[in-house]
SEZA-257664 format. One line per field, with one value per residue (C-alpha): residue number from 0; x, y, z. Coordinates in nm, 4 decimals. Each point is the difference from the previous one (the first is absolute). Layout:
// residues N
drenlum: NUM,...
east: X,...
north: Y,...
up: Z,...
//
This chain:
// residues 543
drenlum: 0,1,2,3,4,5,6,7,8,9,10,11,12,13,14,15,16,17,18,19,20,21,22,23,24,25,26,27,28,29,30,31,32,33,34,35,36,37,38,39,40,41,42,43,44,45,46,47,48,49,50,51,52,53,54,55,56,57,58,59,60,61,62,63,64,65,66,67,68,69,70,71,72,73,74,75,76,77,78,79,80,81,82,83,84,85,86,87,88,89,90,91,92,93,94,95,96,97,98,99,100,101,102,103,104,105,106,107,108,109,110,111,112,113,114,115,116,117,118,119,120,121,122,123,124,125,126,127,128,129,130,131,132,133,134,135,136,137,138,139,140,141,142,143,144,145,146,147,148,149,150,151,152,153,154,155,156,157,158,159,160,161,162,163,164,165,166,167,168,169,170,171,172,173,174,175,176,177,178,179,180,181,182,183,184,185,186,187,188,189,190,191,192,193,194,195,196,197,198,199,200,201,202,203,204,205,206,207,208,209,210,211,212,213,214,215,216,217,218,219,220,221,222,223,224,225,226,227,228,229,230,231,232,233,234,235,236,237,238,239,240,241,242,243,244,245,246,247,248,249,250,251,252,253,254,255,256,257,258,259,260,261,262,263,264,265,266,267,268,269,270,271,272,273,274,275,276,277,278,279,280,281,282,283,284,285,286,287,288,289,290,291,292,293,294,295,296,297,298,299,300,301,302,303,304,305,306,307,308,309,310,311,312,313,314,315,316,317,318,319,320,321,322,323,324,325,326,327,328,329,330,331,332,333,334,335,336,337,338,339,340,341,342,343,344,345,346,347,348,349,350,351,352,353,354,355,356,357,358,359,360,361,362,363,364,365,366,367,368,369,370,371,372,373,374,375,376,377,378,379,380,381,382,383,384,385,386,387,388,389,390,391,392,393,394,395,396,397,398,399,400,401,402,403,404,405,406,407,408,409,410,411,412,413,414,415,416,417,418,419,420,421,422,423,424,425,426,427,428,429,430,431,432,433,434,435,436,437,438,439,440,441,442,443,444,445,446,447,448,449,450,451,452,453,454,455,456,457,458,459,460,461,462,463,464,465,466,467,468,469,470,471,472,473,474,475,476,477,478,479,480,481,482,483,484,485,486,487,488,489,490,491,492,493,494,495,496,497,498,499,500,501,502,503,504,505,506,507,508,509,510,511,512,513,514,515,516,517,518,519,520,521,522,523,524,525,526,527,528,529,530,531,532,533,534,535,536,537,538,539,540,541,542
east: 0.0000,0.1122,0.1544,-0.1060,0.2711,0.1505,-0.0750,0.2740,0.2715,-0.0085,-0.3396,0.0283,-0.2383,-0.0643,-0.1687,-0.3710,-0.1144,-0.3302,-0.0125,0.1665,-0.0365,0.0584,0.1147,0.2063,-0.1849,-0.2164,-0.2305,0.2614,0.2103,-0.3080,-0.1285,0.3353,0.0247,-0.3528,0.0399,0.3225,-0.1478,-0.2763,0.2240,-0.0308,0.3042,0.0233,0.2253,-0.0277,0.1151,0.0707,0.0973,0.2000,0.3420,-0.1446,-0.3167,-0.2465,-0.2342,-0.1263,0.2289,0.3002,-0.0824,-0.1514,0.3088,-0.0779,0.0723,-0.2666,-0.1482,-0.1818,-0.3146,-0.3293,-0.1141,0.1351,0.2962,-0.1541,-0.2840,0.2109,0.1789,-0.0414,-0.1985,0.0937,0.2906,-0.0346,0.3767,0.0384,-0.2531,0.1366,0.3667,-0.0171,0.0042,-0.1313,0.1509,-0.2764,-0.3802,0.0222,0.2971,0.2314,0.0745,0.3492,-0.1415,-0.2742,0.2551,0.2225,-0.3017,-0.0732,0.3639,-0.0023,-0.3066,0.1679,0.3064,-0.1797,-0.2210,0.2716,-0.2090,0.2852,0.0861,-0.3255,0.0200,0.1593,0.0701,0.0707,-0.2481,-0.3171,-0.2738,-0.0898,-0.2649,-0.2286,-0.1860,-0.2452,0.0500,-0.3432,0.1593,0.2134,-0.2243,0.3092,0.1391,0.3102,0.1953,0.2779,0.2274,0.2272,0.2958,-0.1165,-0.1368,-0.2745,-0.2133,-0.3073,-0.2213,-0.3411,-0.0800,0.0966,-0.0390,0.0255,0.1331,0.0743,-0.1606,-0.2579,0.2494,0.3044,-0.0094,0.0839,-0.2121,0.1890,0.0533,-0.1579,0.1485,0.1175,0.3761,0.0872,0.2669,0.1731,0.0638,0.3739,-0.0179,-0.0771,-0.3405,-0.1075,-0.3126,-0.1325,-0.0981,0.3487,0.2259,0.3775,0.1563,0.2875,-0.0438,-0.1465,0.1040,-0.2135,0.2263,0.0150,-0.2329,-0.3202,-0.2432,-0.3345,-0.2370,-0.2785,-0.2938,-0.1576,-0.1267,0.1259,0.3655,0.0212,-0.1509,0.2507,0.3128,-0.0685,0.0717,0.3272,0.1228,-0.0940,0.2188,0.2999,-0.0587,0.0650,-0.3563,-0.2850,-0.2752,-0.3026,-0.2131,-0.3497,-0.2999,-0.2371,0.0573,-0.0565,-0.1101,0.2950,-0.0008,0.3032,0.1549,0.1060,0.2634,0.1889,0.2293,-0.2020,-0.0891,0.1496,-0.3142,-0.2216,0.2251,-0.0253,-0.3786,-0.0073,0.2392,-0.1884,-0.3318,0.1007,-0.2285,-0.3132,0.1026,0.0689,-0.3475,-0.1485,0.1783,-0.1640,-0.3455,0.0356,-0.0950,0.3550,0.2027,0.1133,-0.0619,-0.0943,-0.2342,-0.3419,-0.3507,-0.2704,-0.2285,-0.0607,0.2099,-0.3313,-0.1397,0.2256,0.0260,0.2449,0.2041,0.0203,0.0898,0.2731,0.1431,0.0077,0.1753,0.2525,0.0867,0.0402,0.2118,0.2329,0.0026,0.1397,0.0211,-0.3167,-0.1745,-0.2266,-0.1218,-0.2838,-0.1000,-0.3654,-0.1779,-0.1554,0.2844,0.0159,-0.3705,-0.1412,0.1341,-0.1326,0.1873,0.3165,-0.0173,0.0518,0.3381,0.1048,-0.0736,0.1856,0.3170,-0.0344,-0.0173,0.3258,0.1641,-0.1109,0.1239,0.3392,0.0949,0.0607,-0.0340,-0.3777,0.0467,0.2207,-0.2375,-0.2925,0.1945,0.0627,-0.3678,-0.1265,-0.2671,-0.0741,-0.0676,-0.1184,0.2231,0.0805,-0.1431,0.3540,0.2464,0.0870,0.3618,0.2030,0.2836,0.2546,-0.0068,-0.1401,-0.2245,0.2509,0.2641,-0.1870,0.0749,0.3674,0.1463,0.1705,-0.3133,-0.2401,-0.3330,-0.0770,-0.3696,-0.0847,-0.3742,-0.0912,0.3183,0.2395,0.3719,0.0516,0.3406,0.3218,0.3013,0.3684,0.0305,-0.3539,-0.3684,-0.2377,-0.3585,-0.1687,0.2299,0.1970,0.3080,0.1417,0.3745,0.0861,0.2977,-0.1889,-0.3456,-0.1731,-0.2914,-0.2642,-0.2637,-0.1483,-0.0646,-0.1897,-0.1781,-0.1493,0.0262,0.3240,0.2390,-0.2260,-0.0450,0.3751,0.0307,-0.1178,-0.2548,-0.2060,-0.2810,-0.1634,-0.1582,0.3227,-0.1426,0.2374,-0.0860,0.0360,-0.2654,-0.2312,0.0406,-0.0274,-0.3131,0.1115,0.1047,-0.1913,0.0630,-0.1855,0.0712,0.3147,0.1626,-0.0557,-0.0981,-0.2343,0.1837,0.3293,0.0065,0.2263,0.1027,-0.0351,0.0292,0.0835,-0.1956,-0.1061,-0.2602,-0.3378,0.1388,0.0248,0.3701,0.1265,-0.3159,0.1153,0.3151,0.2033,0.1911,-0.2983,-0.1809,0.2958,0.0209,-0.3693,0.0303,0.3101,-0.1814,-0.3021,0.2191,0.1985,-0.3185,-0.1332,0.3126,-0.0269,-0.3646,0.0905,0.2781,-0.2210,-0.2783,0.2281,-0.1266,0.2203,-0.1319,-0.2181,-0.1302,-0.3130,-0.3083,-0.0901,-0.3261,0.1802,0.2448,-0.2831,-0.1879,0.3085,0.0758,-0.3612,0.0157,0.3247,-0.1471,-0.3377,0.1713,0.2189,-0.3047,-0.1647,0.2921,0.1697,0.2928,-0.1907,0.0369,0.3758,0.2491,0.2893,0.2253,-0.2772,-0.1822,0.2956,-0.0479,0.3671,0.1127,-0.0815,-0.1936,-0.0645,-0.3596,-0.1983,-0.1135,-0.0010,0.2449,0.0142,-0.2761,-0.1331,-0.2440,0.2479,0.2880,-0.1861,-0.3063,0.2214,0.1972,-0.3225,-0.1151,0.3306,-0.0122,-0.3610,0.0751,0.2840,-0.2202,-0.2582,0.2558,0.1155,-0.3375,0.0217,0.3101,0.0384,0.2082,0.1400,0.1346
north: 0.0000,0.3600,0.1613,0.3397,0.2607,0.0747,-0.3341,-0.0935,-0.1890,-0.2888,-0.0959,-0.2691,0.0657,-0.3458,-0.1104,-0.0477,-0.3541,-0.1783,-0.1039,0.0439,-0.2892,0.0480,-0.3089,-0.3083,-0.2758,-0.2681,0.2690,0.2348,-0.2709,-0.1590,0.3361,0.0929,-0.3317,0.0224,0.3593,-0.0770,-0.3141,0.2150,0.2729,0.2642,0.1800,0.0036,0.0981,-0.1535,0.1747,-0.1858,0.1445,-0.3046,-0.1070,-0.3157,-0.1414,-0.2031,0.2470,-0.1350,-0.3016,0.2311,0.1814,-0.2720,-0.2090,-0.0734,-0.3487,-0.2477,0.2157,-0.2152,0.0002,-0.1419,-0.0954,-0.3207,0.0565,-0.1612,0.2534,0.3001,0.0507,0.1615,-0.1691,0.2288,-0.2192,-0.3753,-0.0297,0.1788,-0.2131,-0.3219,0.0718,0.1624,-0.2513,0.0940,-0.1946,0.0181,0.0103,0.3463,0.1942,0.1992,0.3674,-0.0725,-0.2475,0.2383,0.2786,-0.2295,-0.0738,0.3679,0.0744,-0.2925,0.1486,0.3406,-0.1608,-0.2495,0.2661,0.2671,0.2363,0.1735,0.2243,0.1896,-0.0020,0.2760,-0.1051,0.2148,0.2542,0.1269,0.1598,0.3165,0.1494,-0.0881,0.3018,-0.0143,0.2775,0.0798,0.1827,-0.2872,-0.2692,-0.1699,-0.0823,0.1833,-0.2268,0.1188,-0.2050,0.0651,-0.0399,0.2925,-0.2131,0.1748,-0.1985,0.0507,-0.3064,-0.0569,-0.2597,-0.0308,-0.3446,-0.0462,-0.3434,0.1084,-0.2959,-0.0357,-0.0527,0.2135,0.2905,-0.1128,0.1312,0.2748,-0.1008,0.2333,-0.1237,0.2369,-0.0069,-0.2167,0.2481,-0.0375,-0.3733,-0.0706,-0.3508,-0.1141,0.0704,-0.2103,0.0214,-0.3129,0.2073,0.1513,-0.2765,0.0408,-0.1789,-0.1242,-0.2876,0.0946,-0.2147,-0.0220,-0.2498,0.0779,0.2983,0.0996,0.0900,0.1772,-0.0679,0.2570,-0.1235,-0.3378,0.0469,-0.2088,0.1116,-0.0237,-0.3479,-0.1136,0.1426,-0.0771,-0.3777,0.0602,0.2746,-0.2007,-0.2914,0.2326,0.2627,-0.0275,0.1161,0.1427,0.2272,0.0070,0.3124,-0.0834,0.2328,-0.2059,-0.3741,-0.1309,-0.3289,-0.1847,-0.3156,-0.2306,-0.0156,-0.3626,0.0830,-0.2744,-0.0309,-0.0142,-0.3466,-0.0457,-0.1853,0.2878,0.2475,-0.2014,-0.0138,0.3794,0.0503,-0.2448,0.1727,0.3593,0.1470,-0.1564,0.0572,0.3680,0.0310,-0.1749,0.2430,0.2949,-0.1504,0.0015,0.2690,0.0301,-0.0716,-0.3082,-0.3725,-0.1483,-0.2802,0.1522,-0.1306,0.2026,-0.0248,0.1556,-0.0982,-0.0524,-0.2392,-0.2888,-0.1924,0.1147,-0.3154,0.0740,0.3623,-0.1028,-0.2349,0.2795,0.2364,-0.2607,-0.0743,0.3706,0.0519,-0.2752,0.1441,0.3253,0.3523,0.1263,-0.3396,0.1164,0.3244,-0.1399,-0.3513,0.1145,0.2754,0.1974,0.0579,0.3726,0.0752,-0.2029,0.0465,-0.3344,-0.1705,0.1989,-0.0878,-0.3643,0.0635,0.2691,-0.2373,-0.2796,0.2102,0.1130,-0.3655,-0.0597,0.2920,-0.1386,-0.3467,0.1267,0.2660,-0.1904,0.2889,0.0628,0.3660,0.0654,-0.1908,0.2165,0.3158,-0.1344,-0.0543,0.2702,0.2092,0.2910,-0.1682,-0.3178,-0.2230,0.1380,0.3453,0.1193,-0.1649,-0.3362,-0.0576,-0.3066,-0.1396,-0.2679,-0.1037,0.3307,-0.1298,-0.2729,0.2689,0.1230,-0.3311,0.0957,0.1393,0.2978,0.1819,0.2293,0.1256,0.3551,0.0771,0.3550,-0.0448,0.2236,0.2024,0.0943,0.0627,0.2866,0.0962,-0.1293,0.0741,-0.0096,-0.3695,-0.1147,0.0061,0.1061,-0.1157,0.1512,-0.0497,-0.2846,0.0399,-0.2619,0.0261,-0.0532,0.0361,0.0109,0.1036,-0.1474,0.2081,-0.2094,0.2700,-0.0493,0.2493,0.3049,-0.2320,0.0600,0.3812,0.0808,-0.0311,0.1950,0.2874,0.0215,0.1379,0.3484,-0.1080,0.2782,-0.0573,0.1935,0.2561,0.0527,-0.1664,-0.2392,-0.3622,0.0639,0.2719,-0.2255,-0.2807,0.2145,-0.1930,-0.3355,-0.1706,0.0590,-0.2103,-0.1774,-0.3749,0.0693,0.0711,0.3700,0.3250,0.2719,0.3256,-0.1906,-0.0910,-0.2821,-0.0834,-0.3705,-0.1722,-0.3708,-0.1812,0.3417,0.0886,-0.1377,-0.3135,-0.3380,0.0757,-0.1880,-0.2121,-0.1895,-0.1829,0.3014,-0.1388,-0.1020,0.3144,0.2099,-0.1814,0.0537,0.3714,0.0263,-0.1673,0.2279,0.3124,-0.1175,-0.0696,0.3400,0.1746,-0.1926,0.1043,0.3651,-0.0234,-0.1702,0.2579,0.3056,0.0775,0.2327,-0.0473,-0.2287,0.0501,-0.1059,0.2136,0.1208,-0.1927,-0.3279,0.0623,0.0736,-0.3108,-0.2204,0.1325,-0.0637,-0.3512,-0.0822,0.1216,-0.1674,-0.3335,0.0440,0.0900,-0.3282,-0.1957,-0.0452,0.2153,0.2999,-0.1304,0.0381,0.2794,-0.0742,0.1399,-0.0942,0.3109,0.2095,-0.0296,-0.0925,0.3510,0.3016,0.2643,-0.2183,0.0106,-0.3005,-0.1318,-0.3651,-0.0398,-0.3381,-0.1476,-0.3083,-0.1186,-0.2537,0.0232,-0.1910,0.2246,0.3083,-0.0933,-0.0806,0.3554,0.1443,-0.2008,0.0899,0.3693,-0.0269,-0.1925,0.2782,0.2489,0.0944,0.0714,0.2542,0.1651,0.3328,-0.0420,0.3138,0.0224
up: 0.0000,-0.0389,0.3081,0.1223,-0.0185,0.3401,0.1564,0.2427,-0.1831,0.2468,-0.1407,-0.2621,-0.2860,-0.1402,-0.3187,0.0155,0.0674,-0.0046,0.3635,0.3357,0.2443,0.3731,0.1914,-0.0911,0.1802,-0.1628,-0.1431,-0.1404,-0.1645,-0.1567,-0.1243,-0.1521,-0.1830,-0.1415,-0.1175,-0.1793,-0.1561,-0.1499,-0.1348,0.2717,0.1358,0.3782,0.2873,0.3456,0.3164,0.3236,0.3382,0.1081,-0.1240,-0.1528,-0.1518,0.2024,0.1662,0.3309,-0.0390,-0.0215,0.3236,0.2191,0.0751,0.3647,0.1390,-0.1079,-0.2771,-0.2531,-0.2119,0.1284,-0.3525,-0.1504,-0.2294,-0.3075,0.0156,0.1050,-0.3302,-0.3405,-0.2745,-0.2917,-0.1145,-0.0319,-0.0308,0.3340,0.1827,-0.1465,0.0685,0.3423,0.2851,0.3421,0.2869,0.2629,0.0158,0.1531,-0.1319,0.2226,-0.0585,-0.1414,-0.2527,-0.1138,-0.0347,-0.2100,-0.2186,-0.0601,-0.0774,-0.2421,-0.1702,-0.0254,-0.1614,-0.2242,-0.1587,-0.0051,0.2127,0.1796,-0.2941,0.0613,0.3820,0.2050,0.3587,0.3064,-0.1332,0.1645,-0.2058,0.1899,-0.2279,-0.2874,-0.1379,-0.2871,-0.2557,-0.1410,-0.2931,-0.1267,0.1546,0.1370,0.3425,0.1169,0.2309,0.2296,0.2245,0.2956,-0.2373,-0.2129,-0.2819,-0.1937,-0.2424,-0.2123,-0.0339,-0.1503,0.2644,0.3645,0.1548,0.3754,0.0926,0.3551,0.1765,0.2747,0.2826,-0.0731,0.2497,0.3549,0.2838,0.1822,0.3629,0.2534,0.3258,0.2674,0.0502,-0.2987,-0.1044,0.3389,-0.0367,-0.0078,-0.1485,-0.3540,-0.1538,-0.2966,-0.2149,-0.1675,-0.3033,-0.0424,0.1211,-0.0437,-0.2938,0.2143,0.2452,0.3390,0.2974,0.3132,0.1746,0.3705,-0.0428,0.1767,-0.2760,0.0016,-0.2897,-0.0164,-0.2068,-0.0726,-0.3536,-0.2938,0.0154,0.3791,-0.0031,-0.2633,0.1626,0.3687,-0.0231,-0.1844,0.2326,0.3097,-0.1087,-0.0039,0.2701,0.3707,0.0663,-0.2092,0.1294,-0.2298,0.0409,-0.1216,-0.0220,-0.2119,-0.0495,-0.3511,-0.1464,-0.1498,-0.2086,-0.0161,-0.3445,0.0454,-0.2559,-0.1845,-0.2992,-0.3191,-0.1195,-0.3513,-0.1118,0.1148,-0.1786,-0.3215,0.0296,0.0252,-0.2878,-0.2208,0.0654,0.0612,-0.2677,0.1456,0.3613,-0.0679,-0.1529,0.3025,0.2328,-0.1747,0.0583,0.3800,0.2486,0.1322,-0.3165,0.1878,-0.0311,0.3368,0.0980,0.0515,0.0544,-0.1665,0.2997,0.3386,0.2992,0.1776,-0.2610,0.1014,0.3250,0.2658,-0.0673,-0.3731,0.0702,0.2417,-0.2611,-0.2587,0.2397,0.1107,-0.3612,-0.0783,0.3132,-0.1154,-0.3519,0.1371,-0.1333,-0.1652,0.0149,0.2813,-0.1537,-0.2152,0.1078,0.0016,-0.1908,0.2857,0.2465,-0.0765,-0.0187,0.2901,0.3530,0.1187,-0.2835,0.0681,0.3683,-0.0930,-0.1646,0.2512,0.2884,-0.1776,-0.0227,0.3618,0.1025,-0.1872,0.1839,0.3385,-0.0917,-0.1195,0.2578,0.3231,0.2435,0.0279,0.0966,-0.3015,-0.2274,0.1148,-0.0858,-0.3515,-0.0825,-0.2391,0.1710,-0.2347,-0.3336,-0.1641,-0.2085,-0.3457,0.0657,0.0487,-0.2376,0.1605,0.0916,-0.0913,0.2052,0.0680,0.3684,0.1265,0.2756,0.0910,0.0562,0.3071,0.1721,0.0162,0.3210,-0.1685,-0.1182,0.1861,-0.1333,0.1142,-0.0350,-0.1104,-0.0328,0.2933,0.0325,-0.2777,0.0153,0.2441,-0.1345,-0.1430,0.2151,-0.1003,0.0846,0.0714,-0.0911,0.2754,0.0223,0.3033,0.2979,-0.1574,-0.2180,-0.2350,-0.0564,-0.3688,-0.2317,-0.3310,-0.1171,-0.3052,-0.1291,-0.1752,-0.0230,-0.3453,-0.2789,-0.1127,-0.2380,-0.3449,-0.0119,0.1817,-0.2934,-0.2357,0.2435,0.0565,-0.3536,-0.0990,-0.2615,-0.1619,-0.2464,-0.2836,0.2350,0.1925,0.3096,0.1761,0.0603,0.3718,-0.0253,-0.1995,0.2519,0.3131,0.1042,-0.1383,-0.3215,-0.3229,-0.3118,-0.2753,0.0131,0.2025,-0.3358,-0.0745,0.1722,-0.1264,-0.0850,-0.0363,-0.3714,-0.1195,0.3583,0.0855,0.3372,-0.0026,0.2749,0.1261,0.2645,-0.0967,-0.1654,0.1796,0.0565,0.3072,0.0251,-0.3088,-0.1017,-0.1057,-0.2995,-0.2160,0.1191,-0.1166,-0.3326,-0.0725,0.0781,-0.2175,-0.2894,0.0460,-0.0008,-0.3030,-0.1986,0.1039,-0.1301,-0.3256,-0.0322,0.0544,-0.2549,-0.2589,0.0336,0.0271,0.3485,0.2010,0.3524,0.2079,0.3512,0.1878,0.0264,0.3489,-0.0294,-0.0738,0.2818,0.2458,-0.1069,0.0417,0.3483,0.0996,-0.1421,0.1838,0.3277,-0.0540,-0.0599,0.3089,0.2117,-0.0982,0.1488,0.3362,-0.1165,0.1320,0.3578,0.0520,0.0352,-0.2328,-0.2686,-0.2434,0.1275,0.1111,0.3757,0.0517,-0.1028,0.2161,-0.1930,-0.3046,-0.1305,0.1217,-0.3356,-0.1063,-0.2878,-0.1788,-0.2137,0.1794,-0.2660,-0.1394,-0.2439,-0.2714,0.0280,0.0021,-0.3101,-0.1856,0.0741,-0.1232,-0.3214,-0.0698,0.0459,-0.2522,-0.2453,0.0278,-0.1345,0.3491,0.1494,0.2809,-0.1414,-0.1753,-0.3163,-0.1606,-0.3555
//
């Protein structure tokens, strides 16, 4: 693009390109590959010093995926899925990161990726009908399309604990774990938080540390992964039938193949129900999320699975007082994202772990060498923060994004997210959000969800190109209708009953609005496809 006279010389005035992509995780890499395959020029910016997205940052001990490896992978290349060999049912963070680096190398993606670069602003120029993108390294680009592949869980929750800055020991965050090895040998370690990352790292840290203090506010349901090396015969069955299995995945409510009975939990005998739950418990991971079709719409049905898991906790944790503290009290199973673990509950039978209950009284303060709760102080050498994320909207609002009217995205979302399909935002033409607010996002298997969004966006760009259309963005009416639909669906389920990061209650000051679409991934994608077939119904297309 042409540079204005007088612009500071440190600004780099780059050639115009078709698209800027923000983020080099599963979504960004997939988007870059698809755009290039269809003749679009693109540049991808990534804050980190490597590709991988969440799997680059979350390197804490025990980090692994809770979706089976054979389903948590790209489908766009048969050569890739045939030649890559996963080693375990549930892949570890290092293996997933190796996979994503392999993808970046195999498809020569790195030449269009700029690492160590944060996009600081994306401003729509209503004269040129293009996005002006600026970075913290003084890059300045003009792009017709801006595609946010920033992820649902990429901005860590900022700790708000009195005295944290006074602590003289080491402070680690599960979401920004050091790349070098961290040793806890002989150390007294505090782990604050018992969400998914806390539950995964606590067993590993406890095996190494002198003593571990687990500070828990709200206990969560956790399902054992029962992880094993992958059976070569099972792998061959997947690879021989990948095309059909991938199609089957897309016809499920969670973009995930699990054993499921299409009937109510209350329609079978208690003995049959117990057998189903025991089988799912042994299956591990996500096997227990959909054994019956009414667990998330009928409290009586959900009580059967919630009580089953609580019975497992009581049977596993030998100290009855500790077991009682680990029983979830503020939500039903699955209404917050279930956790998955390896030996989590068993770890509390060790003599070098202490559970500190924060249900009625939070952390009073962190002192230079201790954590005080009420009148009791716990002496520690290291603190591990497992506090979760500013989910769904955090990464988008960290960028100064300004639409056609000049209004910022933060201003538009002051009372909560607003999108159409979780893909686009009214008044922000040619701006796409992969797995954005209002899509199933984290309620579905993320890799097929990402791929379907990438395909939808790519087809949309091809449609615009074919019909000489300059911009596309949703109408306010379509956006309003979609928000109402997302909330109406959520209100018809048990998801409305819990405080969670699904509705922003984990972040102080964040609007309390339910974010993901809970109507099912298959239903959602049918809606997206039908809208595209109907010449992008609900969108304003400008020539």
